[in-house]
N, C-alpha and C positions, 0 to 999 in steps of 0.2 A: 504493500500500500504506500509506504513512504517513498519507494523508488518511483512508483507511478506518479505520485503527486509532485515529486522533484522534477521529473521529466516534463510534466504538465506545466510547471512553473517556468522552466527554462524555455520550453516551446512557446509559452505565453509571452515571454520577453521578446523572443524572435518575431512573434506575430505583431507585437506592438511596434517593433522597429520597422517591420514590413509596411504596416499601415502608415506609419510616420513617413516612410519613404514616398508612398503614394501621395500623402499630403504635401510633402516638400515639392514634388514634381508639379502638383496642382498650383501651389503658390508661385513657383517659378514661371510657369506658362501664363498664368493670369496676370502676373506683373510685367513680364517682358514682351508679351504678345497682346496687343490692345484689343478691346471689344469682345464680341461674342466668339470670335475665332480663338482667342486665348482661353476663354472659359471652356469652350468645347474641347480643345486640345488638352487642357489640364484635366478635364473630366475623364477623357480617354486614358491618359497616362496614370491617373490615380489607380486604375485597374491593375497596374503592375503590383501594387501592394497586396491586393487580395489574391492575385494569381500566384504570388510567392507563397502566401499562406496555404492555399489549396494544394499547390504542387508538392510542397515539402511537409504537408500535414502539420503545420504549426497550430498552436492552440489559441484560436481567436474566440473570445466570449460570444460575440454576435454571430459567429459562424457555427457555434456549438449549441447555443441556448435553445434553438428550435428542435433539438433532439428530444427534449422533454415532452413535446407534444406528439411525438411519434410512437409513444408507448413507454412502458416502464423500463428504466435504465438501472444499471448496477449502482449500488450505494456510492462507490468510489467516483462515479461520474458526477453525482450531485455535489460531492465535496470538492471536486476538481473545478467547478464553475467559478467560485470566488478565488481559488488559487490562480487560475489562468487570467482572471480579470486583474488581479494584482500584478501579475507578470506583464499583461498588456499595458497597464498604467506605467510601470517602470520603464518598459521599452519605449513607449510613445513619448513620455515626458523627458526621458534621457536624451533621445534624439532631438526633441524640441529645444531643450536647453542648450545642447551642443550647437544647434543652428543659431540660437540666439547669440551666443558668445562669438560665433564666427561672423554673423551678419548684422550685429546690433547697431553698427555705425553706417549702414548702407540704406539706401532709399527703399529697398524691398520691405523694410519693416513697416512702411505705411500700409502695404497690402496685408501683411500679417496682422497688424493692429486692427484693421478694418474687419478681418475675418473673426478676430476675437470679440470685438465690440458687437458685431451682429449677433453673436451667440450668447452674449451676456446682457442683452437688452431685455430685461424681464421685469417690467414695471406695471404692466396692465394685464387684464384678463386675456386680451387678444394675443399678447406676447406668449403667454403660457399655452394658449390654445394652439398657436402656431408651432411651438416646441413639441407639443403632443402629436400633432399631425405629421410634422417633418421627421420626428424620431421614430414614430410607429411605421411610417412608410419606408424609412431607411431600413428598419429591421426586416420588413417584408422583402425589400430588394436584395438585401444581403442573404437572406434565407434562400431565395430563388436562385441567386447567383451561385451559391455554394452547392445547392441541390443539383442544378443543371450541370455544373462542372463535374461533380462526383458521379452523376449518371452517365456522363460522356467523357470520362477522365482522359485528358490530354488529346481528345479528338477535336477537330475543328469546331463542331457544333457546341461542345462544352465551353471552349475558350470564347467563342463568339457570344454565347449567351451570358457568360460571366462578365465580359467587357460591356455588353449591352446594359445589364442591370446595374452595374457600377456607374456607367455613364449616366443612366437615368437618375440615380439618387444624388450623385455629385452635382450634375448640371442643374438639377431642380432645387438644389440648396437644402436637401434633406440632411439631417444631423446624425452623425455617427459618433458614439461616445469615445471610442479610441482615437479616431481622427481628431476630435475636439481636444483630447488630452495633448496631442502633438501640437495643435495650433496654440493652445494656452501656454505650453512650454516655450514654443518658438517666440511668442509675444511677451514672455515673462509676465503673463496676465493672470495673476492669482488674486482673487477676492471672494467675497461671499457669493456673488452671482456666478462665479466659476463653479463653485461647489454645487449650487442649486442646479445649474445647467447639467452637470455631469450626473447627478443623482437622478434627475428626471429623464435624462437622455438614456441612461442605462435601463431604467424601468420601461420606458416606451420602446426602446430597441428590442427589449425582451418580449414585448407584447406583439410586435409586428409579425413574427413567424407563425403565430396562430393562424392568421389569414392566409399565409403562404402554404401552411400545411393543408388547410381545407381546400385551397385552390388546386394544389397538386393532386389531392385525393379525388376531387371532382373530375379533373382531367383524365386521371387513370380510369375512373369508373365509366367514363363516357366512351372509352375505346372499345 
């Protein structure tokens, strides 16, 4: 059990680093390529992070949480969820802070700070409703991306679907808890609203796969 959880923790760190890499590529493209083109290219390249996670079977919380809706899991799996989430946070925040110390005196920080401020504007009911919708839909997209990739592992269809679902959630501005950890680290943006964002984002990312599970089940039953 201890060995399993240790491996989960280490793979969780690697997953956090991978998603952070995707977030870094997104920031670079949106900053240096203007307009919708930069946003679109950044959204596509963000998929590199989830592709690494799926290809090397790293432990990403948002990629695993949907398993609880697919049937009873072993006890060690339920224990592993908070373990991998802590690993994800360490990996994502570490890469974020590394980027902060490298780029803190460069104009790219304007883009990073904007990304952080958008995610921590939580003053009205509509702000929280937006966070709920964006985080839940992100959880749905990640579940479908991972499911599609695993069903068509390393086949063109699996890769295309993974990139498609990642593109949808990033381009649409949906919120991913681990990506947000990277952005907050990169922006050195830590305050009470950062904590609130991450707590709600984790909860709502966890809710999204319910809809993905039923959607996959309906599609399978229709065949």
